[in-house]
N, C-alpha and C positions, 0 to 999 in steps of 0.2 A: 627374725622370723616371727610372725604373728599367729597366735593360737586363737582363732575366732571361736572355737568351741573347745572347752576343756572340762571333761566331766569325770568325777571320781565315783567309784562304786564301793559297796560294803564288802564284797568278797565273801559271801555266805557259803559258797560251795554247793548250793542247792541245785543249780542247773546241771551239775554233773552227777549228782546222786541218783542211784538207780533203785527201782522197786524190785519186788520179788520176781518179776519177769525179765529183769535186766534192762529196764526202760528208764531213760531220763525223763524229767517232767514233761518236756515237749513231746517226746515219743509216746509217752503214756496218754497224753491229751489227744494225739492223732489216733492212737490205737482205740481209744474210747469211741471214736467216730467211725470205726471200721465197717459198720453195717451200712453206711451210706453208699449209694450207687455212684455218686459224683462227689468227690472230696477235693477241696482246695486248701492246701497247707501253705500258709505264709509264715516263714520263719527265717531269721537272719543267717548269713553264712556261718558255718561251723556249729550250727545248732544240732546237727545230727539227723538231717532230713533223709539221707540215704538209708540209714538204719531204721528210721520210722517207716519208710516205704517197705522194707523187708518184713517188718512185723505185720503190717496191714496185708501185704501180698500173701504171706504164708497163711493168714486166716482166710483170705479169699479162696486160696487154692485148696486148703485142707478142710475148711469148715463151712464155706459158703457155696461149694460146688462149682467154682469157676475152673476152666480147663487150662488156661495159659496166662502168663504175665509177660508183657512186653514193656521194657524199660527204655525210654528214649532220652538221650542226653545231647547237648549241643555239639560237643567235640569229644574225640576219643580219649583225651587225658582225663576226663571226668568219669569215664566208664569204669576206671579202676576202683571207684568208691562202691561199686555194686558187684564186686567179685565175691566168690563164695566166702561165707562168714560163719564162724562158730557162734551160735546163739544159745544152744542147749546148756553149755557149761555156765551161762549166766542166769539160767532159770526159765528160759522159754522152751516151748514144747517141740520145737523143730529147728534145724539149721537152714540157713539160706544157702542153696546150692545152685551154681550156674556152671554147666559144662563149658570147658574152654572153647569148644567149637561153636557154642551159641553166645559167647561173649564177643561180639564183633568189634569191641573196642580194645581188646588186648593187643599188645604190640605185634604187628605183623599181619593181623587178620583184617584190618580195615584199610590196608594199603592197596588192595586189588582194585580192579575196574568196577564201575557201577554195576555192570552185568553180574559180576561175581557176588557182589553184596546182595543184590536183589535175589539171586538164586538161593543164597544162604537163608535169606528171610523167608522166601517161598517154601524151601525145604523144611524150615522150622514149623511153619503153619501146617504142613502135612504130616509132621512127625508126632511122636508121643512125648517129646520134650516139653517141659513146662515153663522154662524161663529163658528169655532172650534179652540181651542188652545190645543196643545199637545207637547210632546217632540219629538226630532229627532228620537229616537228609536221607539216610538209609530207610527210615520208617516211611517217609513220603513216597519214595520210589517203590518200596516194597508193598506198601498199601495199594498203590495204583496197579501193580502187577497182579497181586492176589485178587483185587476187586474185579479186574478184567477176566481172570480165569475162573473165579468161583463166586463172584458177587460179594457185596458188602456183608452179607449174612455169614461169611467165613470168620468175621470178627465178633460174632455173637458169643457170649460166654467167655470173653477174653477180658482180662484186667490190664488196662493201658495206663502206664505211669509216665508222665511227662515232667522231666526235671528242667529247672530254669524256664518256668512256664511263661515268663514275660517275653520270650521269643515268639510266642503265639500272638496273633493280632486279629481283631475283628474285621480288618480291611479285606476287601474282596481279592486283592492280589497276594494275600498271605496264604500259601497252600496248606501249611500245617493248621491254620485256623479254619480253613474250609473243610479239611478232613475231620477235624474235631467236631465241627457243627454237624456234619453228616452222622457221625457216631452218636453224638448226644441226642439228635433228633430221632434216630432209630430206636434208642432206648434199651438195647440189648447188650450193651457193653458196659463195664464198670471203668471209671476213670479216676485217677488221682493226679492232681496237678500240684507241683511244688515250686516254690520260688522264694528267694530272699529279698526280692524287690519286684513286687507285683506290677508296679507302674512301669510304663515304657519310657523310652527317651523321646517319643513323639506324642502327639495329641490323640492318637488312635487308641481306643480301649482294647484291653486284652480279649475280653469276651463281650458279645452283645448282651444287653441287659436281660433279655428273655432266656438266654443260655445260662448267664451267671446266676440267675435266680434259682436254678436247679442244683447248684453246688452247695454242699455243706462246708462252711468255712471254719478252719481252725487257725487261730492267730497266736503266734508266740513272738513277743516283742524283743527288740534289741535290749531294752532295759532289763527285762526279765533275765535274758541270757547273761548279760554283763554283770548285773547285780548278783547273780548266782555263781559266778566264777570263783575259783579258789585262788588263783595267782594274779590274773590281770585285773587291776583295780582302777586304771585310769586310761582315758582315750583323749587324744588331742587332735584337732583338725586345723591345719595351718594353710596359710596362703603366703607365697613369697614371689617377688617380682624380679625380673632380670631385664637388662638392656642389651640390645644387640643379639647375639646368639645365646641360647640357653646354657651352653657350656660355661659362659661367663658367670652365671648365677649359681651354678651347681656346687662350687666349693662352700658356699654359705649354708647350704641345706643338707649336703651329704656328710653324715657322720659314720665313718667306717667302723666305729665301735659297735654300731647297731646292726643287727641282722636286717637286711634291706632288700626290697624288690624295687627296681627302677623301671618304670614304664616310659620308654621314649615316645616322642610324638608320632601320630599317625602320618604315614607317607602322604605327601601332597598338602599337608597342613602348613600354615604360615610358620610354625615353629621349627619344622624340619629344615635343617640348613645344608644337608649333604646326603650322600649315599649312606644307607642305614649302617652298613659295617664300618664305615669311616667314623660315624658318630659313636659307635660302640668303642672303637679304638681310642677316640678322644677321652671317653669316660674312663677307660682302663688307664690311660696316662694320668688322669687325675688321682686315681686310686693309688697308683704306685708303679713299680718296675715289673715288667713281665719277666718271669724267671722260668716258665715252662708250663706244661699241661699235665695234669694228673692222669696217669695211665688208665685206671679203672673207670673213672667217671667222665673224663673229658673236660673237667673244670680247669679254667685258667688259674695259674698260681701267680699272685701279685705280692711283691714285697713293698710294704709301706715305708715312708720315711723314718718311722720309729722302729723299724726292724721286724714288724709282724708280717707273717705270710698269710694272705687271705685267699680263699677259694671262691672264684667267681664263675657262675653258670651263665653262659651266653645262649639265650633262647632266640636271639634275633637272627643269627646266621642260620640259613636254611639249608646247609649242606648235609650230607649223609651222617655226619657226626652228631647232629642235633638229636637224633633218636637215642643215641647213647646218653647224652646229657639228660634228656627227659626221663629215661629209665632210671638213671642214677638218682635223680631228684625224687622219684616216686618210691624208691626202695627205702624202707625204714630200717635203721640199724638196730638189731635186737641183741640182748644179752643171752647168756646160757639158759636163763629161765624162760626164754621165749617171749619175754616182754621187751618193750622199747628200752634201749640203753640211752637214757636222756643225755648224758654227757657226750657220748659218741655221736648220737644223731644230731645234736645241736652243732657239733663241730664239723659235720659233714660239708656244709657250705655256708658262706658268709654273705654273699651278695648275688642276686639274680637280676640279670638285665633282660627285659622282654619288650616285645612290640605289641602283638595281638594276643599273646598267650599270658598264662599266669594270672588270670582274672577270675572268671566264674569257676567255682568248684575246685580251684587249685589249693591243695592242702599242704601248706608248709607252716606247721604250728609255731615255729621259732621266729617268724617274721615279726619284727618290732617296728619297722618303718616302711610304709608304702609311699614311695616317692613317685609322683606322677607329673610328667612334664607336658605342658600344653593344656589349653582349655578343653574341657569335655562338655559337649553340648548335651549329653544325655546324663540325667541324674541317676538313671539306672546304673550306668557305668561307674559313677562316683561311688555309689553305695557298694557295688560289687568289689571295687578295688579296696575300699576301706575294710571290707570283709576279709581281705587276705591277711590283715594284721590283727584281727580281732579273734584270734584263737587262743585259748588258755593253755599255758605251758609253764613248767617250773622255771623260776629265775626270770620271769617276764612280767614285771609289775605294771608297765605302761606300754601302750601302742600309739603310734603317731601316723596320721595321714598328712602328707604335704603335697600341695599343688603348686608347682613352680610355673608361673605364667608370665608372658610378655607384658611389660609395662605399656599400656596404651598411650599413644601420643596424640594429643588433640590437634597437633599441627599437621597431621597427615590427612589424606583424603578419606581414610577409612575410619573416621570418627564414630560413625554409627555402628559399625561392626565391633569396634573396641568397646563401646558402651554396652552393647548387647552381651559381649563376652564377659564383661565385668559383672553384669547383672546375673548371668548364669552362675558365676563363681559365688557371688554373695547369696543368691537364692539357694544354691547348693548347701551352703553353710547354714542358712535358715532352716532348710529341711532337716539337715542332720541334727540340729539343735532340738528339733521336735521329735525326731525318730529315736534319739538317744535318751530322751526323758521318759518318765513313766507314762502309762496310758491314761489319759484324762477322760473321765466320764462326768457328765453334768446332769443336774436335775433342777426343776423349777422350784425356787425357794420363795415361799410366801411369807407375809408379815406374821410374826409370832411363831414361825417354824422353830420347833425345839430341837431339830436335828443339828449336829455339828455342821458348820459350813464346809468343812473339808475333812475327809476320812481316807485312811490308807488301809487297803485290805491285806497288805503284806505280800501280795502276789504281783506287784507291778502296776496296779491300777489305783489312781487317785480320784475320788469322787468329790465334786465341788458343786455347791448350790449357787444358782445365779437368778437374781430377781428378774422377772419379765421374760425369762427364757421360754420359747415355745417348744414343748416336748414333742418328740416324734409321734404323729397321730396314727401311724399304722406299723404293723410288724416289719414291712419292707423298709420303711424310713428308719425304724429302730435298728435294723440289721445293718444298714449303710452307716449309721452313726457309730456302731460298735466295731465294724470290720474294715471299712473302706477309707478312713480318715487319712491314713498315711498316703494312700493313692491319690486322694483329692488334693492333699497338700503338695504333693509332687507336681501334679498338674498345674496347680496355682503358681508354684515357683517357676515352672517353664513358661507360663503365660505372662510373666512380668515384662513390662516394656517401659520405655522412658516416661510415659504418662503417669504410671502408677507411683514411681518414686520421685516425681517432680514435686517441689515444695508447694506449688500452688494447686495441688490436687487434694481435694478433701478426703479424709479417711473413708467416708461413706462410699466413695467411688470404688475403692478397692474392696471393702468388705461387703458391699451390696452388689454393685454392678458386676465386678470380676467374678466373685464367687458364685453368684447366681447363674451367670453365663456357663461357667464350668459345670455346675450340677445339672442344668437343663440340657446341655449337650451330651453329657454322659448318660443320664437317665431320662430318656425321652418320655417315659410313661408315668412320670410323677405329677401329682396335682400341685396347686400353688401352696397349700399348707404343708405338704411333704417337703417341697423344695425349700421353703422358708425355714422349716425346722432344721433341716440338714445344713442350711447356709449358717444359721445361728450357731449350731454346734461346731461347724468348721471354723467360723470366725473366732469363737471362744478358744478353740484349740490353738489356733495360729497366734492369737493376740495375747493370750494369758501370760506367756513368758515375757513379751514385750512390755506389758503393763508392769510386771514385777521389776523388770530392768529399769524402767523409768523411775519407779519409786526408789530403787537402790541408788540411782544416780543423784536423786535429790537428798539422799541421806535420810529417807523417810522410814523410821523404825520406832514406833511408839513403844517404849519399854523393852523392845527387842524380845518380845514374848517367844519362848520356844514353841515349836509345833508339837501338839499332843494328838497323835493319830489313834486309829482304832485299836492298834496292837502295841501302843507305846504308853507308858505312864509319864513320860517326860523326857527332857533331854533335847539338845539341839539337833536339827536335821543334819545329815551328812553334809560336810562342807565340800564346796568346789573351790578351786583356787580363788575365785572372785569374792568369796565370802570374807576373807581375811580383812579386806579394806574396811568393811563395816564394823567389825568387832574391835579392830585395833585403832579406830579413829584416824585413819590416814586421811590426807587432804582430798578435796573433790577431784583433783586431777587423777589421783590414784584410783578413786572409786570409779571414774569414768573408764579408765583403762581396764579395770577389772570387770566391767559390765558384760562384755561378750562371754565371759567364762562362768557366769552365774546362771543356775538353772532351778532346780527344785527347791533349794533352800530359800531363794528369793520368793518363789511362789508361796511357800508355806508361810513365811513371815508376812508377806503381803496380805494373804487371805485372813490372817489373824487380826489385822488392824483395819480392814475395810471390806465390807461385803460387796461382792460384784453385782452389777446389773448389766443387762444386755446393751443399754445405751452407752455405758462406759466402754464396753468391748468394741462396739461399732465406732467409737471415736478414735480408734487407733489404726494406723496403717503400718502393719508389721514390716512390710517391705521397705517403706521409707525409713522406718527406725533402724532396720538392719543395715541399710546403706549408710546412714549417718553414724552408727556405731563403728562400722568398718572404716569410715573416713577418719574418725578419731583414732582408731586402733593403728592404722597404718601410719598415722602421724607424718604425713607428707602432702605436698600440694597435688599429688597424683590424683586422688579421688575427687578433690575439689575441682580440678580441671575437667574430670569426666562429668561431674555434676553440672558444671557450667555448660558443657557441650549438650547435655540432655535438656537443660532449660531452653537452650537455643532452638531445640527441635520442637517448636510450638505445634500443638495439636489443635485441630478444629473442634469446636464444641459439638457434641452429639446430643440428640434429644434425650437419650438415656441418662447421660451425665447431668444435663440441665435439670431433669426431673428428680434425679437423686439429690441434687444440691438444694432443691426447693424447700424441704423442711428446715434446713440450716438457714436459708435466706429469711424464712418467716421468723425464726428465733432471733436472727440478727436485727430485724426490723423492730421486734417487740422489746428487745433489750436496749438497743441504741436509739430508738425513736426515729430512725432514718433508714434509707436504703443503702446498701453497700455502694462504695464509690469506685468506679472503674479506674480512677487515677490514684487510688490509695497506695501507700507504701507497702502495706501488708499484702502479701501475695495471695492469701486465701480470700481476703476481702475483695481484691481485684477480680479473682476468678468467679466469686459469687456475683459480682456486678456484671460480668460478661454473661454468666448463665441467666441472670434476670433479664438482661437486654435480649438474649436469644429467645427466652420464653415469651417476652412481650411481643417481639417480632413475629414469632410463630403463632401466637394467639390472633394477632391482627391479620395474618395471612389466612388463617382458618376462617376468620369471620368474613373476610372478603370472598373466599371460596364458597361459603355458605350463602352469602347474599347473591352471588352470581348464579 
């Protein structure tokens, strides 16, 4: 099993420490923005977004004069996070209170007909009640009913909170997005949008640029959260392959000693090999012998070959007993003191098997292993599933995400699909490598600059100087660079195709063409300077770790100087698993195998020995490098076959690619004293020759058109 990403954290405990109001650092950051009319909170799963909303909503109701709060969640199981909560005893001035009749997500209240749900929503709007919790669907239908009866002004002076905000879309066919645009345009309602993965699984933005510009953004990174945990100190992201049916590969990745959530494939996907309950039965057979069902919870009791009895929660079977299983999972076992009994609560269940459930907002703090079967086209889904395992809990030093995927066979007719699936998996790991690292900020470094080339603010942000960097010329561009980079990286990962990772594609094609296209499509109102400044920032963010990895593979470490940051007097940066090969002098093979697991320590060492410039950054194709690292890591003909298939998918030359290659062609002619040869063995030289021929032909064609 290959760990493409393996990151270790310091475990400072700061992300769970509370202030005088009982707020964690992320919650305090959100509360500080409570005066904003439109708030967008980006924070990873388990960061405490639901309680952050409670603090802000109570201030809106009690001190800002708003009349009502409506909390919208994607599914009923998430609604439990917003039930009545004691906040006074932790230092806040009010408790969060939701009457049961207005929490439409409590068990039994969301099972009625659409008409019943809409009536309850309408009754709430006409009542003196202050807080309602419902699903996105109930809000959509309820909004339409209330608007028909009383007009959109009925929602004036209301605080609307939308959880898992990435379900909203700027597309015209997204009803929730349409309603939100109406509310924002009217300007009489307050909105707080919350998400752990703001980017969507498709290319459609969540908000239109003109609407998004009205939101005040609060960002709390994965790195800040995990660095500040008390117990969880390491996270691994793995990919494993199977042949035939996925059940054949499951024994290699399923460790029954770990608390595990297994997500079986989507129905209708290529990985699903039978009826869903039959697949669950096969998984149970792998776990052990079925010896009964626990009366109170409905969990299956399985005896393993070594005599242990495991409790397995089946969320796939959709019979009436599933409600009891869901209720048992949501109940926290508490001791006589009213607090969670860690030992008893941990022992409550061992393995959860799910299909469409147990993803967003599912709270099982003891999960150590999120095992997902089948390709996931949406990076949003990957990040959400990883979030199931990244909750801090006693006795849980490491969490793992494993994606068990079918081995693509180049001999089949579906080569292109297999290639695209592989790229999604690799791009997903590339994204996670970036998301799990500190937040990088960049500044333009001039000759003679006395500032340190790299500084650490101790709050999860690393600032790095880059020569030749174009700094954002406007506040809007600066805001995008500070808040939207994870979203843009996700979009870039999803835009990867065979051309981008082909060895005969110049790095500039990826860093200039692809990234510029993405930025221009997402932000239609930017000028050229704004676009280029954002592109350079995005390229630096995506390629920095790749540059460091390349240097690590070469064994490049002049004196191995330790990083000295703004808040450190010395000492080596926290190690990841991949650092050991450098310090211990292992051979090059070991260094290359360690490469995918090295992150911040490599960057810090690299910056100490070479100052970055923007030309160096643009000379790297992070996607191609990630693919080649994966090829070495999997250590099999598998990815070399896939790469061969991609090379065979020859793409036609476009004007944009030819013009992007033109500066490289000019440098080649100046250095070599000749033009690139179309018959050269070097793939890049051959591609430059093709681009030069295309440009010459295009120039001749334009001259003929002008003459005529």
